[in-house]
C-alpha positions in Angstrom: 94.6 97.3 120.3 94.8 100.8 119.2 97.9 103.0 118.1 98.4 106.5 118.4 100.8 107.7 115.6 101.2 111.3 116.6 98.2 112.8 114.6 95.4 110.1 115.0 94.2 106.8 116.7 94.2 103.8 114.5 91.9 101.1 115.8 93.5 98.1 114.2 97.0 98.7 112.9 97.1 95.1 111.3 94.2 95.9 109.1 96.0 99.2 107.8 99.3 97.2 107.2 97.2 94.4 105.2 95.4 97.1 103.2 98.7 98.6 102.1 100.3 95.3 101.2 97.5 94.2 99.2 97.2 97.6 97.8 100.9 97.8 96.6 100.9 94.2 95.5 97.7 94.9 93.3 99.2 98.0 91.8 102.3 95.7 90.9 100.1 93.1 89.4 98.4 95.6 87.2 101.6 97.2 86.0 102.8 93.8 85.3 99.7 92.7 83.3 99.9 95.8 81.2 103.6 95.5 80.1 104.3 92.0 79.3 107.6 91.1 77.7 107.7 90.9 74.0 109.7 89.3 71.6 112.7 91.6 71.8 113.1 90.5 75.5 112.9 86.8 74.5 115.8 87.2 72.0 118.0 88.8 74.5 121.2 86.7 75.6 120.3 86.1 79.1 122.9 85.1 81.9 123.2 81.7 83.4 122.0 82.7 86.6 118.5 84.1 85.4 115.7 82.5 87.5 113.2 80.2 85.7 110.0 82.2 84.4 107.6 80.3 86.5 109.6 81.7 89.6 109.3 85.4 88.5 105.7 86.1 89.5 105.5 84.3 93.0 108.8 86.1 94.1 107.7 89.6 93.0 104.3 89.1 94.7 105.6 88.2 97.9 108.2 91.2 97.5 105.4 93.5 96.6 103.4 92.1 99.7 106.3 92.7 102.1 107.1 96.3 100.7 103.4 97.2 101.3 103.4 95.6 104.8 106.5 97.7 105.8 104.9 100.8 104.2 101.7 100.5 106.5 104.0 100.0 109.5 106.1 102.9 108.5 103.0 104.9 108.3 101.5 103.8 111.6 104.6 103.8 113.9 106.9 106.3 112.0 110.7 105.7 111.3 113.9 105.4 113.4 114.5 109.0 114.9 118.2 108.5 115.4 120.8 106.1 113.9 
């Protein structure tokens, strides 16, 4: 299946979306690896509803994958013309 997005023909839109998703998640991972929480963060008083530390990484990975996927679809198909 190919998609014409107004400027160019894209042979496989799923590949474009997958590349965008992995790219955005990879950039988020690189930023997260460079800026880890220090002692000051550990010393903060945190609210009772803060999720456990082990849950942070998987949730943000899925979130960044979804952001990248939607960005790829936006690139391919454009956005809403009217509300």
